Structure formats: C-alpha cells, structure tokens
VMD Tcl script that draws the C-alpha trace (Angstrom):
set ca {
  {26.46 63.99 -45.37}
  {22.96 63.22 -44.23}
  {20.23 62.66 -46.78}
  {16.52 62.64 -46.06}
  {14.37 59.76 -47.19}
  {11.32 61.56 -48.61}
  {8.85 58.60 -48.51}
  {9.68 57.96 -44.84}
  {9.41 61.68 -44.08}
  {5.92 61.79 -45.63}
  {4.90 58.72 -43.61}
  {6.30 60.33 -40.46}
  {4.34 63.55 -41.06}
  {1.10 61.62 -41.64}
  {1.71 59.59 -38.46}
  {2.51 62.78 -36.56}
  {-0.78 64.36 -37.69}
  {-2.66 61.22 -36.60}
  {-0.87 61.22 -33.24}
  {-1.65 64.91 -32.74}
  {-5.32 64.25 -33.43}
  {-5.39 61.39 -30.95}
  {-3.56 63.45 -28.35}
  {-5.45 66.71 -28.60}
  {-9.01 65.66 -29.48}
  {-11.69 65.27 -26.85}
  {-12.13 61.55 -27.37}
  {-11.83 58.76 -24.87}
  {-10.26 55.55 -26.12}
  {-9.92 52.18 -24.49}
  {-6.38 50.95 -23.88}
  {-5.00 54.50 -23.58}
  {-1.59 53.34 -22.35}
  {-1.21 50.87 -25.21}
  {-2.03 53.62 -27.69}
  {0.61 55.90 -26.11}
  {3.19 53.09 -26.27}
  {2.40 52.12 -29.90}
  {2.23 55.72 -31.12}
  {5.65 56.64 -29.76}
  {7.11 53.32 -30.92}
  {5.99 54.03 -34.49}
  {6.91 57.73 -34.46}
  {10.40 57.03 -33.12}
  {11.06 54.31 -35.71}
  {9.92 56.60 -38.50}
  {11.94 59.54 -37.17}
  {15.04 57.34 -36.91}
  {14.74 56.15 -40.52}
  {13.96 59.59 -42.00}
  {17.69 60.32 -42.03}
  {20.03 58.31 -44.24}
  {23.50 58.66 -42.77}
  {25.15 55.99 -44.92}
  {26.26 54.35 -41.65}
  {28.79 57.09 -40.90}
  {27.19 58.85 -37.98}
  {24.79 56.34 -36.46}
  {25.86 57.20 -32.92}
  {24.91 60.85 -33.52}
  {21.61 59.80 -35.09}
  {20.83 57.61 -32.09}
  {21.47 60.47 -29.68}
  {19.40 62.93 -31.72}
  {16.53 60.44 -31.88}
  {16.80 59.66 -28.18}
  {16.77 63.30 -27.11}
  {14.12 64.41 -29.62}
  {11.64 61.52 -29.36}
  {12.32 59.70 -26.13}
  {13.04 62.62 -23.83}
  {11.55 65.82 -25.24}
  {8.54 64.66 -27.27}
  {7.45 62.05 -24.72}
  {7.19 64.61 -21.94}
  {6.34 67.71 -23.95}
  {3.42 66.02 -25.73}
  {1.73 65.29 -22.42}
  {2.24 68.86 -21.17}
  {1.02 70.44 -24.43}
  {-1.93 68.04 -24.54}
  {-3.05 69.31 -21.13}
  {-2.62 72.97 -22.16}
  {-4.43 72.65 -25.51}
  {-7.38 70.62 -24.29}
  {-8.47 71.27 -20.72}
  {-10.53 68.06 -20.65}
  {-7.32 66.05 -20.98}
  {-5.59 65.22 -17.71}
  {-1.83 65.13 -17.20}
  {-0.76 61.56 -16.47}
  {2.75 60.45 -15.52}
  {1.93 56.90 -16.64}
  {1.24 58.22 -20.15}
  {4.76 59.67 -20.15}
  {6.15 56.31 -18.98}
  {4.35 54.56 -21.88}
  {5.60 57.23 -24.31}
  {9.20 56.82 -23.13}
  {9.11 53.01 -23.15}
  {7.52 52.86 -26.62}
  {10.03 55.35 -27.95}
  {12.96 53.52 -26.34}
  {11.86 50.22 -27.86}
  {11.45 51.84 -31.27}
  {14.93 53.33 -31.04}
  {16.41 50.02 -29.91}
  {14.81 48.11 -32.79}
  {15.79 50.73 -35.37}
  {19.35 50.82 -34.09}
  {19.52 47.04 -33.93}
  {18.31 46.80 -37.52}
  {21.03 49.24 -38.61}
  {23.72 47.24 -36.81}
  {22.44 44.02 -38.41}
  {22.38 45.65 -41.87}
  {25.93 46.96 -41.49}
  {27.15 43.55 -40.34}
  {25.51 41.83 -43.34}
  {26.99 44.43 -45.72}
  {30.47 43.96 -44.28}
  {30.21 40.17 -44.45}
  {29.07 40.30 -48.07}
  {31.88 42.71 -48.94}
  {34.44 40.50 -47.17}
  {33.19 37.44 -49.08}
  {33.40 39.37 -52.36}
  {36.94 40.57 -51.64}
  {37.99 37.08 -50.63}
  {36.44 35.64 -53.78}
  {38.19 38.24 -55.94}
  {41.50 37.50 -54.25}
  {41.06 33.75 -54.74}
  {40.23 34.26 -58.42}
  {43.31 36.43 -58.91}
  {45.54 33.82 -57.31}
  {44.08 31.07 -59.50}
  {44.51 33.18 -62.65}
  {48.16 33.99 -61.80}
  {49.01 30.40 -60.99}
  {51.08 28.69 -63.64}
  {50.76 24.97 -63.91}
  {54.08 23.24 -64.56}
  {54.21 19.55 -65.24}
  {57.43 17.70 -64.72}
  {58.39 15.67 -67.69}
  {60.96 12.93 -67.69}
  {63.81 14.17 -69.91}
  {66.25 11.38 -69.38}
  {66.26 10.07 -72.93}
}
mol new
graphics top color blue
foreach p $ca { graphics top sphere $p radius 0.5 }
foreach p [lrange $ca 0 end-1] q [lrange $ca 1 end] { graphics top cylinder $p $q radius 0.2 }
display resetview
C-alpha cells in the first residue's frame, strides 16, 4: 500500500508552480543552467518523497520517479516552454541540466532511503539480540556446589 505524504505533496505543488513560472515567464535570469539543474533536483527529491511505500516497493518508486521526472518532465518541460512562450528558445543544454539535476535528486533520495532502511534493520537486530540475551539471563539458573561430605 502506498500512502501520500500530504505536507510533502503541498511543498511539491508549490515548487512546481514556482518552476512553471520560471519556465514559462518572459524573464531572463543569470545562471540559467544552474537554475534548471537546481529546479529539477528539488522537484525530483520532492516527487520521490511524496509517496510513502513503507520500504516495500522502493524499486518501483525509483523507476516511476526516473521515468516521470528524469525522462519525461526534463524533456517535455523544454518543449512545452517553447510552445507556450515564443520568446523562449529550445535548448538541448537545458535538457541536459534538467536530466542531471533530476538524476542527482533521485540518487540522493534513493541513497537516503537505503541508509534509513539499513539503520532501521540494525536497530531492530540490536533490539532482538538484546531481548534474546535478556531471556537467556532470566532463564539461567544459578547452582552453587556445596560440599556435602559431612
């Protein structure tokens, strides 16, 4: 079962509106490629963490995020940007920055999930080991040998 994290979804929608404004408005910004990279990095991270899979289908979530953000949105945003605003020029390097920012965002999000799962499993293992040790100590009967040769 996949749950949606509402606060992250709201943040994603706000970021998406901001990105749409930056992409479709007739404004010229310095460091255009850096903005493309950072925008897709942030949007991909937010998209990845909108869904709470409880660590059961992370591989599926990675593929969905990769296809949606890294492949489709990175290219489609540049095409739509050119169609919506004729003063904007199609640029392959913008797509490259979109894809690389998105790929880095996906890699960091995925890496964080792997790290979190590993920490959870280690903590659970320590707890189980501690419980087992306590049970063994509680079941242990101490017998002292007494000299009965009187």
